[in-house]
C-alpha positions, 0 to 999 in steps of 0.5 A: 145193253139189249138188242131188239130185232124188229120183224123182217120186211121186204124192202126196195129191190128185194132187200130184207131189212132188220132194224136193231136198237141199243141203250147204254151210257152216254160214255159210248163212242160207237158200237159194233154189229155182227151177223151170222146165218144161224147160231151154228155159223160164225159171226162177222162184223157187218157195221161199226156205227158212230156214237149214239144212245139209239141206233138202227142198222139195216142188213141188206141183200139177205136171202129170202126165207132164211134164218139170221142172227145179230149181236151188238156190243158197246165200244168206248175209249177204254174198251169194248163191252161183252157181246149182247145175247144173239137175236134171230129171226127169219126173212120173209119169202122172196116175191117175184118183182113187178114186171112191165109188159111191152106195149102192143100197137093198137091204132095208127093213122097218117095225117097228110101234108102233100106227099108227106105225112105224120104217122101217129101210132097209138100203143096199147095201155100197159101196167106192171103187175103191181098196177102202176101205169105207164108214164111215157112211151119210147119209140125206136123207128126205122124209116126206109126210102126206095130211091128207085125201082130195083135199088136197095132201100135207104134207111135212117134210124131215129128215136122218139119219146112220148109222154102218154101212150102214143108215138109220132113219126114225122116225114113219112113219104110216099113209097117208104117203109116204117118199122117201129118198136116201142117200149113203156116206162114207169116206176120200175123202169123200162119194159122190153121192146115191143114186137115191130110194127111195119108200115108201107106208105103208098102214094095216094093210098092209105097206110098198111101196117102190120105187127109181127105176131108172137109165137103161140106158146106151148102148154107148160103143164097138163095134169088130171084134176079129177078121175071118174069111171066115165069122165076125166077132168083135164087142167093145164097151166096158162102158158107164158105169153098167152095174153099176147095172142088170145085164143082157144085151146084144142084138146085131143084124145084117143080111143082104145075101144074103137082103135082110133089115134089122137084126134080133136075132141073139143075146142075150149074157149079161153078156159084152163080145164076140160072134162072128157065125157062118155069114156069107158071105165077101167080104160087107159086114154091118151090126151093132149092140148095146144093153144090156138090163136083167134083168127088165122094163124098157126097153132102152138105145139101140143103139150106133152101127151098125158096118159090116164086110166078111168076107174072101174065100174059095175061087174063088167067095167074092169080091164080084163072083162073089157079086153075079153068083150072087145075080143069076142065082140063079133060073135059075142051075141051068138055065143051068149044065145047058145049058152043060154039055150044050152043051159035050158033055163039054168042061170049057173050053167049058162054063166059058166058057159059064158065065162068059159067061151068069152072069158068074163068073170062070174059076176059079169057073166051073170049080167048077160044071163040076166039080160037073156032071161029078160029077153026071153020073158019080156020080148017074146018075139026073140024066141022065134026071131032072135036076129030080128029088128023087133027083138032088138028094139024090145031088148034096147028098150026093156032089158038094156037099162038093167044091163047097163046098171049091172055091167057098168058099160055103155050100150055102144059096147053091146053086140047087136047082131 
Protein backbone atom coordinates (compact mmCIF):
# COMPACT_ATOMS: atom_id res chain seq x y z
CA UNK A 1 0.00 0.00 0.00
CA UNK A 2 1.14 3.54 -0.64
CA UNK A 3 -0.23 6.89 0.44
CA UNK A 4 0.17 10.12 -1.50
CA UNK A 5 -0.36 13.52 0.02
CA UNK A 6 -1.28 16.09 -2.60
CA UNK A 7 -0.33 19.76 -2.14
CA UNK A 8 -2.54 21.56 0.33
CA UNK A 9 -4.94 24.18 -0.99
CA UNK A 10 -7.24 26.77 0.51
CA UNK A 11 -10.82 25.57 0.31
CA UNK A 12 -14.18 27.09 1.15
CA UNK A 13 -14.56 28.69 4.56
CA UNK A 14 -10.79 28.63 5.00
CA UNK A 15 -10.60 24.82 5.21
CA UNK A 16 -7.39 23.12 4.20
CA UNK A 17 -7.61 20.01 2.03
CA UNK A 18 -5.35 16.97 1.82
CA UNK A 19 -6.14 14.43 -0.87
CA UNK A 20 -4.84 10.87 -0.37
CA UNK A 21 -5.06 7.81 -2.57
CA UNK A 22 -4.18 4.11 -2.02
CA UNK A 23 -3.89 1.05 -4.19
CA UNK A 24 -4.18 -2.52 -2.97
CA UNK A 25 -5.87 -5.84 -3.74
CA UNK A 26 -9.56 -6.20 -4.44
CA UNK A 27 -9.97 -8.05 -1.14
CA UNK A 28 -10.11 -4.73 0.75
CA UNK A 29 -13.32 -4.07 2.62
CA UNK A 30 -12.35 -0.67 3.99
CA UNK A 31 -9.37 1.44 4.93
CA UNK A 32 -8.44 3.62 7.91
CA UNK A 33 -6.87 7.09 7.92
CA UNK A 34 -5.02 8.54 10.88
CA UNK A 35 -3.73 12.07 11.31
CA UNK A 36 -1.24 13.80 13.60
CA UNK A 37 0.17 17.29 14.06
CA UNK A 38 3.71 16.36 13.05
CA UNK A 39 5.59 13.11 13.61
CA UNK A 40 6.17 13.83 17.30
CA UNK A 41 2.43 13.81 18.14
CA UNK A 42 0.33 10.62 18.37
CA UNK A 43 -1.80 9.58 15.43
CA UNK A 44 -5.58 9.57 15.78
CA UNK A 45 -8.22 8.01 13.57
CA UNK A 46 -9.96 10.59 11.42
CA UNK A 47 -11.72 8.41 8.80
CA UNK A 48 -12.89 4.84 8.07
CA UNK A 49 -14.05 4.92 4.42
CA UNK A 50 -15.89 2.18 2.53
CA UNK A 51 -14.32 -0.38 0.25
CA UNK A 52 -12.63 0.77 -2.94
CA UNK A 53 -9.40 0.60 -4.90
CA UNK A 54 -8.77 4.33 -4.89
CA UNK A 55 -9.97 6.78 -2.31
CA UNK A 56 -9.73 10.42 -1.48
CA UNK A 57 -10.01 11.98 1.93
CA UNK A 58 -10.29 15.68 2.78
CA UNK A 59 -8.97 16.82 6.14
CA UNK A 60 -10.85 19.93 7.17
CA UNK A 61 -10.57 22.64 9.83
CA UNK A 62 -6.77 22.48 9.90
CA UNK A 63 -4.60 25.37 11.04
CA UNK A 64 -2.80 27.54 8.51
CA UNK A 65 1.01 27.31 8.22
CA UNK A 66 1.06 24.05 10.19
CA UNK A 67 2.58 20.61 9.59
CA UNK A 68 0.31 17.55 9.43
CA UNK A 69 1.09 13.86 8.91
CA UNK A 70 -1.18 11.07 7.67
CA UNK A 71 -0.97 7.30 7.45
CA UNK A 72 -3.31 4.68 5.97
CA UNK A 73 -3.91 0.95 6.38
CA UNK A 74 -6.12 -1.60 4.61
CA UNK A 75 -8.77 -3.60 6.45
CA UNK A 76 -10.58 -6.75 5.22
CA UNK A 77 -12.68 -9.46 6.79
CA UNK A 78 -9.66 -11.23 8.32
CA UNK A 79 -7.39 -8.51 9.70
CA UNK A 80 -5.71 -5.18 9.01
CA UNK A 81 -2.53 -4.51 7.12
CA UNK A 82 0.40 -2.66 8.56
CA UNK A 83 0.43 1.13 8.50
CA UNK A 84 1.80 2.93 5.51
CA UNK A 85 4.81 5.18 5.96
CA UNK A 86 3.65 8.60 7.22
CA UNK A 87 3.23 11.32 4.61
CA UNK A 88 3.60 14.89 5.87
CA UNK A 89 2.99 18.31 4.39
CA UNK A 90 2.46 21.93 5.45
CA UNK A 91 -0.80 23.79 5.04
CA UNK A 92 -0.77 27.12 3.27
CA UNK A 93 -0.79 30.36 5.28
CA UNK A 94 -4.24 31.53 6.21
CA UNK A 95 -5.55 34.42 4.17
CA UNK A 96 -8.07 36.97 5.28
CA UNK A 97 -11.60 36.09 4.14
CA UNK A 98 -13.32 38.33 1.68
CA UNK A 99 -15.34 41.11 3.27
CA UNK A 100 -18.37 43.01 2.03
CA UNK A 101 -18.70 46.65 2.95
CA UNK A 102 -22.08 48.11 3.86
CA UNK A 103 -23.65 50.43 1.29
CA UNK A 104 -23.70 54.20 1.52
CA UNK A 105 -26.64 56.18 0.20
CA UNK A 106 -25.73 58.21 -2.87
CA UNK A 107 -29.05 59.72 -4.03
CA UNK A 108 -32.71 59.98 -3.13
CA UNK A 109 -35.87 61.39 -4.69
CA UNK A 110 -39.55 61.55 -3.87
CA UNK A 111 -42.22 60.95 -6.53
CA UNK A 112 -45.32 62.72 -5.15
CA UNK A 113 -48.85 61.44 -5.39
CA UNK A 114 -51.01 63.98 -3.58
CA UNK A 115 -49.61 64.31 -0.10
CA UNK A 116 -47.97 60.87 -0.27
CA UNK A 117 -44.80 59.94 -2.09
CA UNK A 118 -42.60 57.01 -2.98
CA UNK A 119 -39.11 57.59 -1.66
CA UNK A 120 -36.49 56.02 -3.89
CA UNK A 121 -33.03 55.63 -2.33
CA UNK A 122 -29.99 54.72 -4.38
CA UNK A 123 -27.19 52.98 -2.50
CA UNK A 124 -23.60 53.23 -3.59
CA UNK A 125 -22.27 50.22 -5.49
CA UNK A 126 -20.46 47.79 -3.24
CA UNK A 127 -18.10 44.91 -3.97
CA UNK A 128 -16.35 42.52 -1.64
CA UNK A 129 -12.56 42.40 -1.41
CA UNK A 130 -12.58 39.64 -4.01
CA UNK A 131 -14.41 41.80 -6.54
CA UNK A 132 -17.79 40.03 -6.46
CA UNK A 133 -20.64 42.49 -7.14
CA UNK A 134 -23.68 42.95 -4.95
CA UNK A 135 -26.68 40.86 -5.99
CA UNK A 136 -29.28 42.66 -3.88
CA UNK A 137 -29.80 45.40 -1.34
CA UNK A 138 -31.92 44.92 1.74
CA UNK A 139 -33.37 47.91 3.55
CA UNK A 140 -34.86 48.26 7.00
CA UNK A 141 -36.69 51.52 7.45
CA UNK A 142 -38.65 53.19 10.19
CA UNK A 143 -41.40 55.64 9.28
CA UNK A 144 -42.49 58.07 11.97
CA UNK A 145 -45.61 60.24 11.68
CA UNK A 146 -46.20 63.22 13.94
CA UNK A 147 -49.95 63.18 14.73
CA UNK A 148 -50.06 66.69 16.16
CA UNK A 149 -47.64 69.32 17.34
CA UNK A 150 -46.27 68.60 20.78
CA UNK A 151 -47.05 64.88 20.59
CA UNK A 152 -44.58 62.00 20.34
CA UNK A 153 -43.81 60.47 16.99
CA UNK A 154 -45.70 57.32 16.04
CA UNK A 155 -43.40 54.95 14.19
CA UNK A 156 -43.85 51.77 12.16
CA UNK A 157 -41.07 49.43 11.11
CA UNK A 158 -40.89 47.74 7.71
CA UNK A 159 -38.44 45.58 5.81
CA UNK A 160 -37.97 45.84 2.08
CA UNK A 161 -35.72 43.90 -0.30
CA UNK A 162 -34.56 45.13 -3.68
CA UNK A 163 -32.57 43.46 -6.42
CA UNK A 164 -29.93 45.91 -7.59
CA UNK A 165 -28.61 48.91 -5.74
CA UNK A 166 -31.69 50.78 -4.55
CA UNK A 167 -34.57 50.72 -2.10
CA UNK A 168 -38.10 52.05 -2.51
CA UNK A 169 -40.21 53.15 0.46
CA UNK A 170 -43.96 53.55 -0.15
CA UNK A 171 -46.41 55.85 1.58
CA UNK A 172 -44.20 58.61 2.88
CA UNK A 173 -46.53 61.41 3.99
CA UNK A 174 -46.04 65.08 4.75
CA UNK A 175 -44.59 65.79 8.19
CA UNK A 176 -43.18 62.30 8.44
CA UNK A 177 -39.70 61.20 9.32
CA UNK A 178 -37.94 58.25 7.74
CA UNK A 179 -34.86 56.49 9.01
CA UNK A 180 -33.38 53.91 6.64
CA UNK A 181 -30.56 51.44 6.99
CA UNK A 182 -29.40 49.12 4.24
CA UNK A 183 -27.24 46.04 3.86
CA UNK A 184 -25.72 44.44 0.78
CA UNK A 185 -25.70 40.77 -0.15
CA UNK A 186 -23.55 38.78 -2.55
CA UNK A 187 -21.85 35.38 -2.74
CA UNK A 188 -20.18 35.67 0.67
CA UNK A 189 -23.33 36.71 2.52
CA UNK A 190 -24.68 39.90 4.04
CA UNK A 191 -22.69 42.97 4.95
CA UNK A 192 -23.14 44.90 8.16
CA UNK A 193 -25.91 47.47 8.16
CA UNK A 194 -25.07 50.93 6.85
CA UNK A 195 -25.14 54.05 8.95
CA UNK A 196 -28.72 55.40 9.00
CA UNK A 197 -30.11 57.83 6.43
CA UNK A 198 -32.67 60.15 8.01
CA UNK A 199 -35.18 61.97 5.78
CA UNK A 200 -37.64 64.68 6.82
CA UNK A 201 -40.63 65.09 4.47
CA UNK A 202 -42.37 68.46 4.69
CA UNK A 203 -45.61 69.50 3.03
CA UNK A 204 -44.96 71.13 -0.31
CA UNK A 205 -41.21 71.10 0.22
CA UNK A 206 -38.42 68.86 -1.10
CA UNK A 207 -37.38 66.06 1.18
CA UNK A 208 -34.30 66.67 3.30
CA UNK A 209 -32.05 63.68 3.94
CA UNK A 210 -28.79 63.31 5.81
CA UNK A 211 -26.65 60.31 6.59
CA UNK A 212 -24.77 60.09 9.85
CA UNK A 213 -21.06 60.37 9.26
CA UNK A 214 -18.73 57.68 10.63
CA UNK A 215 -16.24 58.65 13.26
CA UNK A 216 -12.99 59.83 11.69
CA UNK A 217 -10.45 57.12 12.49
CA UNK A 218 -7.18 57.64 14.31
CA UNK A 219 -3.93 56.97 12.47
CA UNK A 220 -2.96 53.47 13.55
CA UNK A 221 0.81 53.44 12.89
CA UNK A 222 3.16 56.41 12.33
CA UNK A 223 6.79 55.61 11.58
CA UNK A 224 9.95 57.08 10.07
CA UNK A 225 10.66 55.92 6.51
CA UNK A 226 13.95 57.81 6.03
CA UNK A 227 16.17 60.18 8.05
CA UNK A 228 18.70 62.71 6.76
CA UNK A 229 20.51 65.65 8.31
CA UNK A 230 17.94 68.24 7.19
CA UNK A 231 14.87 66.13 6.36
CA UNK A 232 12.75 63.27 7.70
CA UNK A 233 10.28 61.22 5.68
CA UNK A 234 7.22 60.12 7.65
CA UNK A 235 4.85 57.34 6.66
CA UNK A 236 1.67 56.07 8.25
CA UNK A 237 -0.80 53.25 7.93
CA UNK A 238 -4.15 53.90 6.31
CA UNK A 239 -6.61 53.84 9.23
CA UNK A 240 -9.54 51.45 9.22
CA UNK A 241 -12.61 53.13 7.77
CA UNK A 242 -10.66 55.72 5.80
CA UNK A 243 -12.59 54.90 2.63
CA UNK A 244 -15.80 55.90 4.39
CA UNK A 245 -14.96 59.58 4.90
CA UNK A 246 -12.15 60.50 2.53
CA UNK A 247 -10.16 63.61 3.32
CA UNK A 248 -6.60 64.68 3.99
CA UNK A 249 -4.00 64.29 6.71
CA UNK A 250 -2.64 67.04 8.94
CA UNK A 251 1.00 66.89 10.06
CA UNK A 252 2.39 68.67 13.12
CA UNK A 253 5.91 68.97 14.52
CA UNK A 254 7.73 71.02 17.13
CA UNK A 255 10.91 73.10 16.75
CA UNK A 256 13.67 72.94 19.35
CA UNK A 257 15.66 75.88 17.96
CA UNK A 258 12.77 78.36 18.11
CA UNK A 259 11.22 76.75 21.20
CA UNK A 260 7.82 76.23 19.56
CA UNK A 261 5.49 73.37 20.56
CA UNK A 262 3.72 71.04 18.15
CA UNK A 263 2.18 73.10 15.33
CA UNK A 264 0.65 72.29 11.96
CA UNK A 265 3.27 72.14 9.21
CA UNK A 266 1.31 70.68 6.29
CA UNK A 267 -1.97 69.30 5.01
CA UNK A 268 -1.25 66.17 2.98
CA UNK A 269 -3.74 65.45 0.22
CA UNK A 270 -4.74 61.76 0.41
CA UNK A 271 -1.18 60.53 0.74
CA UNK A 272 0.40 58.18 3.24
CA UNK A 273 3.76 59.94 3.58
CA UNK A 274 5.25 63.39 4.07
CA UNK A 275 8.80 64.75 4.01
CA UNK A 276 9.64 67.30 6.71
CA UNK A 277 12.32 69.55 5.25
CA UNK A 278 14.47 72.46 6.46
CA UNK A 279 15.37 70.69 9.70
CA UNK A 280 18.50 71.14 11.78
CA UNK A 281 21.05 68.32 11.92
CA UNK A 282 21.52 66.32 15.12
CA UNK A 283 18.23 67.67 16.47
CA UNK A 284 15.34 65.82 18.09
CA UNK A 285 11.88 66.55 16.68
CA UNK A 286 8.43 65.43 17.77
CA UNK A 287 5.68 64.90 15.21
CA UNK A 288 2.15 63.52 14.89
CA UNK A 289 -0.53 63.07 12.21
CA UNK A 290 -4.32 63.00 12.13
CA UNK A 291 -7.09 62.44 9.57
CA UNK A 292 -9.11 65.44 8.42
CA UNK A 293 -12.42 64.84 6.57
CA UNK A 294 -13.26 66.78 3.44
CA UNK A 295 -15.59 69.72 3.95
CA UNK A 296 -16.88 70.43 7.40
CA UNK A 297 -16.47 67.95 10.15
CA UNK A 298 -14.44 67.08 13.19
CA UNK A 299 -10.90 65.86 12.59
CA UNK A 300 -9.77 62.51 13.92
CA UNK A 301 -7.63 61.95 16.98
CA UNK A 302 -3.94 62.63 16.71
CA UNK A 303 -1.64 59.67 16.27
CA UNK A 304 0.79 58.80 18.99
CA UNK A 305 3.59 61.40 19.06
CA UNK A 306 6.75 60.16 17.35
CA UNK A 307 10.25 61.36 18.28
CA UNK A 308 13.00 61.34 15.66
CA UNK A 309 16.56 62.73 15.64
CA UNK A 310 18.17 63.97 12.43
CA UNK A 311 21.68 62.95 11.44
CA UNK A 312 24.72 65.12 12.23
CA UNK A 313 26.23 67.24 9.45
CA UNK A 314 29.27 69.46 8.98
CA UNK A 315 31.64 70.62 11.69
CA UNK A 316 28.99 72.43 13.77
CA UNK A 317 25.93 70.26 13.13
CA UNK A 318 26.34 68.12 16.24
CA UNK A 319 24.25 68.02 19.39
CA UNK A 320 26.87 69.68 21.62
CA UNK A 321 27.83 72.43 19.15
CA UNK A 322 24.19 73.29 18.46
CA UNK A 323 23.45 73.51 22.18
CA UNK A 324 26.40 75.94 22.63
CA UNK A 325 25.35 78.00 19.62
CA UNK A 326 21.78 78.38 20.87
CA UNK A 327 22.94 79.21 24.41
CA UNK A 328 25.33 81.98 23.21
CA UNK A 329 23.28 83.16 20.23
CA UNK A 330 22.70 86.68 21.60
CA UNK A 331 26.39 87.52 22.11
CA UNK A 332 27.95 85.05 19.68
CA UNK A 333 28.87 87.57 16.97
CA UNK A 334 30.54 90.04 19.35
CA UNK A 335 32.40 87.19 21.07
CA UNK A 336 33.77 85.85 17.77
CA UNK A 337 34.79 89.36 16.65
CA UNK A 338 36.56 89.95 19.98
CA UNK A 339 38.48 86.67 19.63
CA UNK A 340 39.49 87.50 16.04
CA UNK A 341 40.70 90.99 16.96
CA UNK A 342 42.56 89.78 20.05
CA UNK A 343 44.32 86.99 18.09
CA UNK A 344 45.94 89.55 15.76
CA UNK A 345 45.50 87.32 12.73
CA UNK A 346 46.57 84.07 14.42
CA UNK A 347 43.91 81.51 13.40
CA UNK A 348 44.81 78.89 16.03
CA UNK A 349 44.70 81.47 18.85
CA UNK A 350 41.33 82.77 17.61
CA UNK A 351 39.93 79.23 17.39
CA UNK A 352 40.99 78.43 20.97
CA UNK A 353 39.41 81.67 22.19
CA UNK A 354 36.08 80.83 20.50
CA UNK A 355 36.16 77.29 21.91
CA UNK A 356 36.86 78.61 25.40
CA UNK A 357 34.16 81.30 25.43
CA UNK A 358 31.34 79.66 23.42
CA UNK A 359 32.00 75.95 23.85
CA UNK A 360 32.42 74.86 20.23
CA UNK A 361 34.83 72.04 19.46
CA UNK A 362 37.94 73.00 17.49
CA UNK A 363 36.63 72.05 14.03
CA UNK A 364 33.49 74.15 14.48
CA UNK A 365 35.48 77.12 15.84
CA UNK A 366 37.70 77.02 12.77
CA UNK A 367 34.63 77.46 10.52
CA UNK A 368 33.89 80.76 12.27
CA UNK A 369 37.54 81.86 12.15
CA UNK A 370 37.46 81.29 8.38
CA UNK A 371 34.26 83.36 8.14
CA UNK A 372 35.92 86.21 10.06
CA UNK A 373 39.00 86.10 7.83
CA UNK A 374 36.74 86.18 4.76
CA UNK A 375 34.94 89.27 6.07
CA UNK A 376 38.23 91.04 6.80
CA UNK A 377 39.73 90.32 3.39
CA UNK A 378 36.68 90.57 1.10
CA UNK A 379 34.29 92.90 2.93
CA UNK A 380 36.49 95.89 3.77
CA UNK A 381 33.57 97.89 5.21
CA UNK A 382 33.49 95.38 8.11
CA UNK A 383 36.84 96.72 9.32
CA UNK A 384 35.38 100.14 10.07
CA UNK A 385 31.71 99.31 10.72
CA UNK A 386 31.28 95.61 11.62
CA UNK A 387 27.69 96.21 12.80
CA UNK A 388 26.59 98.09 9.69
CA UNK A 389 24.17 96.79 7.07
CA UNK A 390 26.73 96.91 4.20
CA UNK A 391 29.03 94.63 6.20
CA UNK A 392 26.19 92.22 6.87
CA UNK A 393 25.07 92.16 3.24
CA UNK A 394 28.61 91.49 2.03
CA UNK A 395 29.10 88.64 4.53
CA UNK A 396 25.81 87.02 3.52
CA UNK A 397 26.71 87.23 -0.15
CA UNK A 398 30.40 86.38 0.03
CA UNK A 399 31.27 84.56 3.26
CA UNK A 400 28.13 82.66 4.25
CA UNK A 401 28.23 80.07 1.40
CA UNK A 402 31.56 78.55 2.53
CA UNK A 403 30.41 78.84 6.16
CA UNK A 404 27.25 76.84 5.35
CA UNK A 405 29.37 74.12 3.76
CA UNK A 406 31.83 74.05 6.65
CA UNK A 407 29.39 74.26 9.58
CA UNK A 408 26.55 72.19 8.09
CA UNK A 409 24.00 74.65 9.51
CA UNK A 410 21.42 76.89 7.78
CA UNK A 411 21.83 80.68 7.86
CA UNK A 412 18.94 81.28 10.25
CA UNK A 413 21.15 79.90 13.01
CA UNK A 414 23.83 82.54 12.32
CA UNK A 415 23.88 85.67 14.50
CA UNK A 416 23.39 88.91 12.53
CA UNK A 417 24.09 91.48 15.25
